[in-house]
N, CA and C atoms as a LAMMPS dump frame, in Angstrom:
ITEM: TIMESTEP
0
ITEM: NUMBER OF ATOMS
294
ITEM: BOX BOUNDS ff ff ff
-5.0000000000000000e+02 5.0000000000000000e+02
-5.0000000000000000e+02 5.0000000000000000e+02
-5.0000000000000000e+02 5.0000000000000000e+02
ITEM: ATOMS id mol type element x y z
1 1 1 N 331.837 -5.305 -83.665
2 1 2 C 332.376 -4.045 -84.085
3 1 3 C 331.599 -3.552 -85.297
4 2 1 N 331.348 -2.264 -85.342
5 2 2 C 330.67 -1.636 -86.455
6 2 3 C 331.683 -0.738 -87.162
7 3 1 N 331.872 -0.994 -88.482
8 3 2 C 332.823 -0.237 -89.305
9 3 3 C 332.083 0.539 -90.345
10 4 1 N 332.414 1.855 -90.452
11 4 2 C 331.881 2.674 -91.534
12 4 3 C 333.022 2.913 -92.526
13 5 1 N 332.717 2.756 -93.793
14 5 2 C 333.715 3.055 -94.827
15 5 3 C 333.14 4.128 -95.729
16 6 1 N 333.693 5.344 -95.677
17 6 2 C 333.267 6.425 -96.518
18 6 3 C 334.155 6.389 -97.79
19 7 1 N 333.56 6.351 -98.916
20 7 2 C 334.259 6.184 -100.175
21 7 3 C 334.271 4.694 -100.548
22 8 1 N 333.283 3.94 -100.094
23 8 2 C 333.251 2.468 -100.251
24 8 3 C 333.079 2.047 -101.69
25 9 1 N 332.602 2.937 -102.551
26 9 2 C 332.408 2.518 -103.988
27 9 3 C 333.658 2.733 -104.805
28 10 1 N 334.65 3.397 -104.26
29 10 2 C 335.925 3.656 -105.001
30 10 3 C 336.808 2.431 -104.993
31 11 1 N 337.941 2.561 -105.657
32 11 2 C 338.834 1.418 -105.753
33 11 3 C 339.366 0.944 -104.419
34 12 1 N 339.912 1.85 -103.625
35 12 2 C 340.417 1.456 -102.297
36 12 3 C 339.304 1.01 -101.419
37 13 1 N 338.214 1.768 -101.368
38 13 2 C 337.129 1.414 -100.496
39 13 3 C 336.53 0.059 -100.831
40 14 1 N 336.426 -0.25 -102.1
41 14 2 C 335.888 -1.57 -102.477
42 14 3 C 336.848 -2.669 -102.085
43 15 1 N 338.157 -2.48 -102.263
44 15 2 C 339.122 -3.458 -101.883
45 15 3 C 339.073 -3.682 -100.346
46 16 1 N 338.982 -2.575 -99.604
47 16 2 C 338.884 -2.678 -98.134
48 16 3 C 337.632 -3.423 -97.708
49 17 1 N 336.538 -3.126 -98.307
50 17 2 C 335.213 -3.849 -97.962
51 17 3 C 335.481 -5.279 -98.22
52 18 1 N 335.989 -5.716 -99.374
53 18 2 C 336.171 -7.139 -99.706
54 18 3 C 337.086 -7.783 -98.705
55 19 1 N 338.221 -7.114 -98.347
56 19 2 C 339.176 -7.694 -97.369
57 19 3 C 338.517 -7.859 -96.024
58 20 1 N 337.789 -6.948 -95.527
59 20 2 C 337.086 -7.06 -94.227
60 20 3 C 336.027 -8.138 -94.311
61 21 1 N 335.281 -8.187 -95.4
62 21 2 C 334.258 -9.246 -95.557
63 21 3 C 334.815 -10.635 -95.544
64 22 1 N 335.993 -10.8 -96.125
65 22 2 C 336.648 -12.112 -96.15
66 22 3 C 337.243 -12.475 -94.843
67 23 1 N 337.87 -11.517 -94.188
68 23 2 C 338.545 -11.815 -92.898
69 23 3 C 337.555 -11.781 -91.718
70 24 1 N 336.556 -10.973 -91.738
71 24 2 C 335.496 -10.767 -90.719
72 24 3 C 336.023 -10.295 -89.395
73 25 1 N 337.291 -9.858 -89.322
74 25 2 C 337.831 -9.266 -88.085
75 25 3 C 338.628 -8.046 -88.439
76 26 1 N 338.838 -7.217 -87.428
77 26 2 C 339.745 -6.066 -87.542
78 26 3 C 340.383 -5.875 -86.137
79 27 1 N 341.695 -5.965 -86.148
80 27 2 C 342.352 -5.811 -84.804
81 27 3 C 341.971 -6.902 -83.834
82 28 1 N 341.673 -8.079 -84.326
83 28 2 C 341.315 -9.184 -83.494
84 28 3 C 339.881 -9.207 -83.017
85 29 1 N 339.084 -8.19 -83.394
86 29 2 C 337.707 -8.127 -82.994
87 29 3 C 336.799 -8.495 -84.206
88 30 1 N 335.682 -9.162 -83.904
89 30 2 C 334.713 -9.557 -84.962
90 30 3 C 334.033 -8.301 -85.523
91 31 1 N 333.923 -8.266 -86.828
92 31 2 C 333.25 -7.187 -87.513
93 31 3 C 331.76 -7.681 -87.7
94 32 1 N 330.845 -7.133 -87.001
95 32 2 C 329.455 -7.492 -87.05
96 32 3 C 328.594 -6.655 -87.962
97 33 1 N 329.077 -5.421 -88.247
98 33 2 C 328.259 -4.559 -89.063
99 33 3 C 329.161 -3.633 -89.894
100 34 1 N 328.744 -3.476 -91.172
101 34 2 C 329.457 -2.567 -92.093
102 34 3 C 328.441 -1.494 -92.575
103 35 1 N 328.86 -0.241 -92.506
104 35 2 C 328.105 0.837 -93.191
105 35 3 C 328.933 1.318 -94.339
106 36 1 N 328.481 1.169 -95.53
107 36 2 C 329.235 1.561 -96.728
108 36 3 C 328.615 2.79 -97.317
109 37 1 N 329.414 3.864 -97.43
110 37 2 C 328.916 5.173 -97.834
111 37 3 C 329.693 5.673 -99.038
112 38 1 N 329.055 6.23 -99.971
113 38 2 C 329.644 6.888 -101.136
114 38 3 C 328.601 7.774 -101.837
115 39 1 N 329.104 8.59 -102.705
116 39 2 C 328.21 9.498 -103.489
117 39 3 C 327.398 8.684 -104.494
118 40 1 N 327.847 7.524 -104.831
119 40 2 C 327.045 6.542 -105.606
120 40 3 C 326.913 5.327 -104.693
121 41 1 N 325.789 4.595 -104.923
122 41 2 C 325.555 3.448 -104.003
123 41 3 C 326.693 2.401 -104.103
124 42 1 N 327.277 1.995 -102.977
125 42 2 C 328.306 0.996 -102.965
126 42 3 C 327.815 -0.374 -103.44
127 43 1 N 328.634 -1.172 -103.968
128 43 2 C 328.303 -2.469 -104.452
129 43 3 C 327.813 -3.436 -103.293
130 44 1 N 327.018 -4.384 -103.662
131 44 2 C 326.577 -5.411 -102.74
132 44 3 C 327.775 -6.306 -102.36
133 45 1 N 327.838 -6.702 -101.109
134 45 2 C 328.958 -7.605 -100.66
135 45 3 C 328.337 -8.911 -100.414
136 46 1 N 328.578 -9.863 -101.319
137 46 2 C 327.868 -11.129 -101.28
138 46 3 C 328.424 -12.122 -100.233
139 47 1 N 329.697 -12.076 -99.998
140 47 2 C 330.315 -13.104 -99.109
141 47 3 C 330.302 -12.688 -97.621
142 48 1 N 329.798 -11.568 -97.279
143 48 2 C 329.768 -11.089 -95.903
144 48 3 C 328.424 -11.519 -95.196
145 49 1 N 328.496 -12.103 -94.046
146 49 2 C 327.302 -12.568 -93.355
147 49 3 C 326.786 -11.624 -92.29
148 50 1 N 327.544 -10.615 -91.959
149 50 2 C 327.085 -9.624 -90.958
150 50 3 C 326.102 -8.636 -91.569
151 51 1 N 325.688 -7.651 -90.796
152 51 2 C 324.758 -6.616 -91.208
153 51 3 C 325.503 -5.648 -92.139
154 52 1 N 324.824 -5.246 -93.235
155 52 2 C 325.372 -4.302 -94.168
156 52 3 C 324.32 -3.181 -94.43
157 53 1 N 324.818 -1.974 -94.344
158 53 2 C 323.985 -0.823 -94.727
159 53 3 C 324.712 -0.064 -95.812
160 54 1 N 324.189 -0.096 -97.017
161 54 2 C 324.807 0.626 -98.167
162 54 3 C 324.053 1.961 -98.324
163 55 1 N 324.815 3.052 -98.263
164 55 2 C 324.198 4.322 -98.281
165 55 3 C 324.753 5.246 -99.385
166 56 1 N 323.933 5.781 -100.155
167 56 2 C 324.277 6.822 -101.139
168 56 3 C 324.144 8.176 -100.472
169 57 1 N 325.245 8.917 -100.28
170 57 2 C 325.208 10.165 -99.562
171 57 3 C 326.359 11.086 -100.033
172 58 1 N 326.058 12.383 -99.963
173 58 2 C 327.073 13.396 -100.29
174 58 3 C 327.428 14.126 -99
175 59 1 N 328.653 13.904 -98.52
176 59 2 C 329.097 14.473 -97.234
177 59 3 C 329.146 16.006 -97.299
178 60 1 N 329.148 16.583 -98.491
179 60 2 C 329.212 18.034 -98.527
180 60 3 C 327.875 18.657 -98.24
181 61 1 N 326.834 17.849 -98.208
182 61 2 C 325.425 18.335 -97.892
183 61 3 C 325.29 18.52 -96.377
184 62 1 N 324.692 19.576 -95.975
185 62 2 C 324.489 19.863 -94.56
186 62 3 C 323.704 18.752 -93.884
187 63 1 N 324.273 18.347 -92.754
188 63 2 C 323.588 17.365 -91.903
189 63 3 C 323.867 15.929 -92.231
190 64 1 N 324.472 15.651 -93.386
191 64 2 C 324.691 14.239 -93.76
192 64 3 C 325.74 13.574 -92.839
193 65 1 N 326.823 14.198 -92.548
194 65 2 C 327.807 13.587 -91.633
195 65 3 C 327.231 13.314 -90.257
196 66 1 N 326.459 14.244 -89.739
197 66 2 C 325.824 14.088 -88.452
198 66 3 C 324.858 12.894 -88.458
199 67 1 N 324.132 12.746 -89.511
200 67 2 C 323.158 11.614 -89.706
201 67 3 C 323.887 10.302 -89.743
202 68 1 N 325.002 10.271 -90.435
203 68 2 C 325.759 8.999 -90.595
204 68 3 C 326.332 8.534 -89.254
205 69 1 N 326.857 9.446 -88.47
206 69 2 C 327.509 9.034 -87.233
207 69 3 C 326.492 8.682 -86.117
208 70 1 N 325.27 8.941 -86.36
209 70 2 C 324.207 8.568 -85.373
210 70 3 C 324.213 6.998 -85.179
211 71 1 N 324.698 6.274 -86.142
212 71 2 C 324.764 4.817 -86.014
213 71 3 C 325.945 4.395 -85.138
214 72 1 N 326.722 5.337 -84.642
215 72 2 C 327.802 5.069 -83.677
216 72 3 C 328.813 4.037 -84.114
217 73 1 N 329.458 4.216 -85.293
218 73 2 C 330.5 3.266 -85.727
219 73 3 C 331.662 3.246 -84.736
220 74 1 N 332.294 2.083 -84.575
221 74 2 C 333.509 1.975 -83.763
222 74 3 C 334.738 2.464 -84.549
223 75 1 N 334.706 2.243 -85.85
224 75 2 C 335.878 2.639 -86.701
225 75 3 C 335.256 3.31 -87.949
226 76 1 N 335.917 4.366 -88.365
227 76 2 C 335.545 5.062 -89.64
228 76 3 C 336.767 5.135 -90.515
229 77 1 N 336.639 4.54 -91.707
230 77 2 C 337.675 4.672 -92.746
231 77 3 C 337.202 5.709 -93.693
232 78 1 N 337.93 6.864 -93.782
233 78 2 C 337.484 7.937 -94.728
234 78 3 C 338.407 7.881 -95.944
235 79 1 N 337.868 7.306 -97.008
236 79 2 C 338.629 7.102 -98.198
237 79 3 C 338.138 7.921 -99.4
238 80 1 N 337.128 8.722 -99.125
239 80 2 C 336.537 9.58 -100.216
240 80 3 C 337.577 10.588 -100.695
241 81 1 N 337.506 10.96 -101.921
242 81 2 C 338.27 12.008 -102.599
243 81 3 C 339.775 11.627 -102.749
244 82 1 N 340.102 10.36 -102.78
245 82 2 C 341.441 9.936 -103.117
246 82 3 C 341.429 9.721 -104.635
247 83 1 N 342.235 10.452 -105.34
248 83 2 C 342.287 10.35 -106.776
249 83 3 C 342.966 9.13 -107.237
250 84 1 N 342.702 8.63 -108.467
251 84 2 C 343.161 7.349 -108.94
252 84 3 C 344.636 7.136 -108.898
253 85 1 N 345.479 8.158 -109.153
254 85 2 C 346.931 8.003 -109.075
255 85 3 C 347.372 7.628 -107.698
256 86 1 N 346.841 8.295 -106.695
257 86 2 C 347.146 7.937 -105.286
258 86 3 C 346.561 6.627 -104.91
259 87 1 N 345.328 6.367 -105.378
260 87 2 C 344.612 5.136 -105.002
261 87 3 C 345.409 3.891 -105.299
262 88 1 N 346.024 3.786 -106.392
263 88 2 C 346.713 2.577 -106.773
264 88 3 C 347.891 2.373 -105.82
265 89 1 N 348.601 3.452 -105.536
266 89 2 C 349.783 3.379 -104.66
267 89 3 C 349.414 3.043 -103.257
268 90 1 N 348.317 3.63 -102.75
269 90 2 C 347.916 3.474 -101.368
270 90 3 C 347.2 2.159 -101.105
271 91 1 N 346.444 1.64 -102.107
272 91 2 C 345.583 0.505 -101.821
273 91 3 C 346.345 -0.716 -101.309
274 92 1 N 347.51 -0.983 -101.805
275 92 2 C 348.249 -2.164 -101.332
276 92 3 C 348.601 -2.002 -99.854
277 93 1 N 349.036 -0.822 -99.457
278 93 2 C 349.393 -0.605 -98.086
279 93 3 C 348.167 -0.745 -97.169
280 94 1 N 347.061 -0.151 -97.563
281 94 2 C 345.835 -0.191 -96.738
282 94 3 C 345.358 -1.641 -96.543
283 95 1 N 345.243 -2.384 -97.581
284 95 2 C 344.758 -3.72 -97.512
285 95 3 C 345.706 -4.644 -96.752
286 96 1 N 347.009 -4.479 -96.989
287 96 2 C 347.977 -5.299 -96.299
288 96 3 C 347.966 -5.068 -94.796
289 97 1 N 347.543 -3.909 -94.345
290 97 2 C 347.547 -3.628 -92.879
291 97 3 C 346.377 -4.221 -92.102
292 98 1 N 345.416 -4.762 -92.856
293 98 2 C 344.226 -5.362 -92.165
294 98 3 C 344.515 -6.674 -91.562
């Protein structure tokens, strides 16, 4: 499975990346590839053994979204633009559901 996480450098995105890297599955399927996207370059994931593509990109720029989906991710988590007040409240629910 190929997972793309948009907003991977933020608090929720980073927690989600770490949870997936540790568990290595999502919905009972092996996660073989992660594409981490944010307006700043997402952090390196040291404990994950699958393929990782860290991308610095601004989705508001023309053509960026189209370029990103050319890699044909199976699942996309769009976590960009969640402000910090919401992020703290949401992060526990998101990570617990994995």
